[in-house]
C-alpha positions as CSV (number, residue, x, y, z in Angstrom):
1,X,-149.0,-93.2,101.6
2,X,-148.4,-94.4,98.1
3,X,-149.7,-98.1,97.2
4,X,-147.3,-100.7,97.6
5,X,-145.4,-98.6,100.3
6,X,-144.9,-100.1,103.5
7,X,-144.9,-97.9,106.9
8,X,-143.5,-98.9,110.3
9,X,-142.8,-96.9,113.4
10,X,-142.8,-93.7,111.4
11,X,-140.7,-95.1,108.5
12,X,-142.2,-95.4,104.9
13,X,-140.5,-97.5,102.1
14,X,-142.0,-97.8,98.6
15,X,-140.0,-100.6,97.0
16,X,-141.5,-100.0,93.5
17,X,-140.7,-96.4,93.8
18,X,-137.0,-97.4,94.7
19,X,-136.9,-99.3,91.3
20,X,-138.6,-96.4,89.6
21,X,-135.5,-94.2,91.0
22,X,-133.2,-96.9,89.9
23,X,-134.3,-96.5,86.3
24,X,-134.3,-92.7,86.3
25,X,-130.6,-92.9,87.8
26,X,-129.8,-95.4,85.0
27,X,-130.6,-92.7,82.5
28,X,-128.9,-90.0,84.3
29,X,-125.8,-92.3,84.1
30,X,-126.4,-92.7,80.3
31,X,-126.2,-88.7,80.0
32,X,-123.1,-88.9,82.3
33,X,-121.2,-91.3,80.0
34,X,-122.1,-88.9,76.8
35,X,-120.8,-86.0,78.7
36,X,-117.6,-87.9,79.8
37,X,-117.0,-89.0,75.9
38,X,-117.4,-85.4,74.5
39,X,-115.3,-83.9,77.6
40,X,-112.6,-86.4,76.8
41,X,-112.9,-85.7,73.0
42,X,-112.8,-81.7,73.6
43,X,-110.5,-81.7,76.4
44,X,-107.5,-81.7,74.2
45,X,-109.0,-80.2,70.9
46,X,-106.9,-77.1,70.6
47,X,-106.9,-76.5,67.2
48,X,-109.6,-73.7,67.5
49,X,-107.0,-71.2,69.0
50,X,-104.7,-70.4,66.2
51,X,-100.7,-70.3,66.4
52,X,-100.3,-67.4,68.8
53,X,-102.9,-68.3,71.3
54,X,-102.5,-72.0,71.3
55,X,-99.3,-72.6,73.7
56,X,-101.1,-70.1,76.2
57,X,-104.5,-71.9,75.9
58,X,-103.2,-75.3,76.2
59,X,-101.0,-74.5,79.5
60,X,-104.0,-72.5,80.9
61,X,-107.0,-74.8,79.8
62,X,-105.2,-78.4,79.9
63,X,-105.1,-78.7,83.6
64,X,-108.8,-77.7,83.9
65,X,-110.2,-80.1,80.9
66,X,-108.3,-83.0,82.6
67,X,-109.6,-82.3,86.0
68,X,-113.1,-82.0,84.6
69,X,-112.6,-85.4,82.5
70,X,-111.2,-87.2,85.7
71,X,-114.2,-85.9,87.9
72,X,-116.8,-87.0,85.3
73,X,-115.2,-90.4,85.2
74,X,-114.8,-90.8,89.1
75,X,-118.5,-89.8,89.1
76,X,-119.4,-92.4,86.6
77,X,-117.6,-95.1,88.1
78,X,-119.1,-94.3,91.8
79,X,-122.6,-93.9,90.8
80,X,-122.5,-96.6,88.2
81,X,-123.4,-99.1,91.1
82,X,-126.2,-97.2,92.4
83,X,-129.1,-98.6,90.5
84,X,-128.1,-102.3,91.3
85,X,-127.7,-101.3,94.8
86,X,-131.3,-99.4,94.7
87,X,-132.7,-102.6,93.2
88,X,-131.2,-104.8,96.2
89,X,-132.4,-102.6,98.8
90,X,-135.9,-102.9,97.1
91,X,-135.6,-106.8,96.9
92,X,-134.1,-107.3,100.5
93,X,-136.7,-105.1,102.2
94,X,-139.5,-107.0,100.3
95,X,-138.3,-110.2,101.4
96,X,-137.6,-109.4,104.8
97,X,-141.1,-107.7,105.1
98,X,-142.7,-110.9,103.6
99,X,-140.7,-113.2,106.1
100,X,-141.7,-110.9,108.9
101,X,-145.5,-110.9,107.8
102,X,-145.4,-114.8,107.7
103,X,-143.7,-115.1,111.0
104,X,-146.6,-112.7,112.6
105,X,-149.1,-114.6,110.9
106,X,-148.0,-117.9,112.0
107,X,-147.8,-116.3,115.5
108,X,-151.4,-115.0,115.2
109,X,-152.7,-118.3,114.1
110,X,-151.1,-120.1,116.8
111,X,-152.5,-117.6,119.5
112,X,-155.7,-117.9,117.8
113,X,-155.8,-121.8,118.1
114,X,-154.8,-121.8,121.9
115,X,-157.7,-119.6,122.6
116,X,-156.1,-116.3,122.8
117,X,-153.4,-117.1,125.4
118,X,-149.9,-116.5,125.0
119,X,-147.2,-118.9,126.6
């Protein structure tokens, strides 16, 4: 188990690893934004086909280019919230783990102060 990871009942969770993953997702999203920008620019750049081929190329390729640009845009929108969600999960888990540890420590102290007898 990695340092900082928490394991309970067969579940292992590493808040710092989750935060590191969020940073990697942000880097991927930056590249995705550049891909979307390039795809948007190139989608209708039909000046390389020549006068005879251009009408056929436009009719065949424009729908494909539009789908690519739309798909990249949707992916960017939907994945854009992931880093924030990953950090929220890490923070929430740490907070709940800390609170539960505090409650368990209090119960342990209470049991010890009562001579080990639970009521």
